[in-house]
Phi, psi and omega in degrees: 000143180286175178305126187247138179232130176259133177267118182234165179152173179289170181297147170068034174258359177100025181296314182292327176295319177294319177303311180298321179298319185282328179275347177078014179215157176272074182275321184266140177293138180232132178204158179291341180290128179294151173080024179295314180282132179238306177276159174278145183231135180250152177202155175280121186247156177218134174225104189064235178263009179269129177240134184201173175261130179248140183238116174274142184229164173290153178297134178296124182206153181271144178205159179295148181301131180089349180284167178299321179297318180295321179288331172296320179292326176298322176297320178295318179296323177295322178294320179296318179296327181282334189279158174266338179206167184232141164259110176266113188257134173236164177266109184291337180289321182276329185085188184287143175239164176303327179293321177300315182296319181296316184276348169294321174297321178299318180293321180296322181293342178293342177057045178225155179303136182235130171254123180274117185247117177266097184276166181061041182265009180296145181074197183271345188290339185270350185296317183295316180295324178294322179295323178298331186295342177300333184291345181285341179073026179251020179095185182289130177290141177260113184277122181222167165230102182298327182290321184257357177078017179276147176081008181293331178295316178295322178295322178299312182300317181291321182289325181299331180286338180269332187290141177290156177295138178297137180269124179286129182279145179294134183299324181296325180292325179296325183279350183291139180294142179273132181293156181298323181293319181292330181277353182287124181283143178299144175283127180274120185235128174252132176259115183233166178160182178290163178302143174067029176276351178099025183294311182294323179298319179297314181294321176301321179293322178297322181280337184077019179206162178277069182285326183245143179292137175230153181198148173298337179287130178292146176090019179295315180282133178241302177284156168274108186261129179261134177230148179265131181229135171248119182240107178054046175087356180250132182270140178228144170246107191254132181253119171274137186232163175290151177296143182256111176263171176299143184303324182294340181265355182271109184245317185287144180300319183297320179293325176298319178296320180296317179295317178299322178294320178295319179294324175296322178297321178297315181293330181278337186284165172254322175237134178243124176264115177268113181266134177234149176281128183300334180281338183221063185267157179056040172281171186304319181292326175300317182292323177296318180295317179299320179294322176299314180299317180296319180295327178284350176077032181258150174295144187238139170228131176265128176241116178267106189270167180065036180295338179294342179274352181285135178283322179249120184238014184289186181298331178296323179293319179294318177299324177296321176298318181297316179296318180296319181297315181292330179286313186275338183234063181294338181289344175230052184303136181085009182304136178299136179228128186231131174273125184225165168226104180298329181287316184266347180084014180284139173075008184294317179300316180295322180295314182295324177292321179297324177296316179294321179294317179297322178296320179295318178295320181299330181266002190288142172242136181261129178303140184299319182297314179295323181298316182283333172296316176298317183299317180297317180292320181295320181289322178294320181292327182213086182297152178294148182288157174282140180239123182057036177079005181241136179286145174271137179253118177258118188274295180199171183226148178215152177269121181266338176194167173251188174060059358274170178303121184231139187228152176243124180252118179270131186203176170264147176052063184301326183289349183262354181288122183292148177297327180297324179288325176295323177295322177299313180297318181297313181294322177295320179294318178304314184290319184289316186255014176053067177241057185289138169082325186284146174299141177238127182252130173237116179256132180268137178220130180282133178287137183299136178271114183294344182257006185295332184280346182274120179277147180288128181289141177292141181282000000 
């Protein structure tokens, strides 16, 4: 791991804004409401020619033992233990507060290099608060504005003194061939579902640690947090997301931001695991989420969580899940469905294998010769209907890309081909070429008419 820096401080001093500035993307949710950040979030940061890992944390705050606030602070303490140095951030406009003073002692006890960052120092209003910061005994405050990018040069100078000298790599090692396994990129997986479906609990079990906050209360997760997982030699980058409720029920601005962040995770992912509660599966919102995933063209895996609460777990129950999935989700017919218990660890191996299988199908390419043999047989078995008394002519089909499998069908009168006939071709293709669950795209294109440029002579 590269040199790691944890951003710490009380709530609402601009830690997430600084995190976003250093990673160069709006990864962390930012809002005027204190306590937006709950889980710790890591990102690759750059400041000038300095490259390091930056860790955003929840605001340091006191809470009763076992409470959500106390567990948020435990996440912050874990980030401090992981880091090589700390950015202690204060709000220069407000100046020092008793909470700042208390947690400055906390930062000193970490026994790690600390840079005191006086954020929101733009204009004249931040000077007084920055001067007060000398009283913390953490060195000279670095005046910045994370929102406007001011003071980054001073932050660079201070950070450069802490960073270790770059180690020159041996030339022979550079020339060494990279193994196929080392060159394999992690599969990007987003875990989505309704609130309180058990997404964070499942990821914690995969990691073997309480990396993500969990609570019986719905809506604990706000940011989409990415974690790295290696499962039996295969690397995964897994995104935990906020629960997705019906749009009509989303009222608070913060929840809207959380939902937007979850939707971005879906678009960024390659495989999306839709988690459902076994007691309330295939509800309307589950179907809406599945339809969203299909429209985005991502590979889909259904995970029915809390299977340990089921009284009947035999093969009949699993067959029932299969029938329900094919009935309610015809647009991804054959989608892998796995019964799991994130709390007890049941079905985890099957789920991870299903993710890899779905990823392989999502990347599949069908040979052109086999594709057109199937196409000829499919059209002969069920010719396209006549429209307005004229037969439709389907010429040939080719695959133009994978991820998801996408095909171009050349035909006459593309606008007249019924959607029902395209569904017939799609389902036949799924069955013939073993493309279960993944979205399949068929684009219609009219074949150029070689005689179109010739005008009819007047009689």
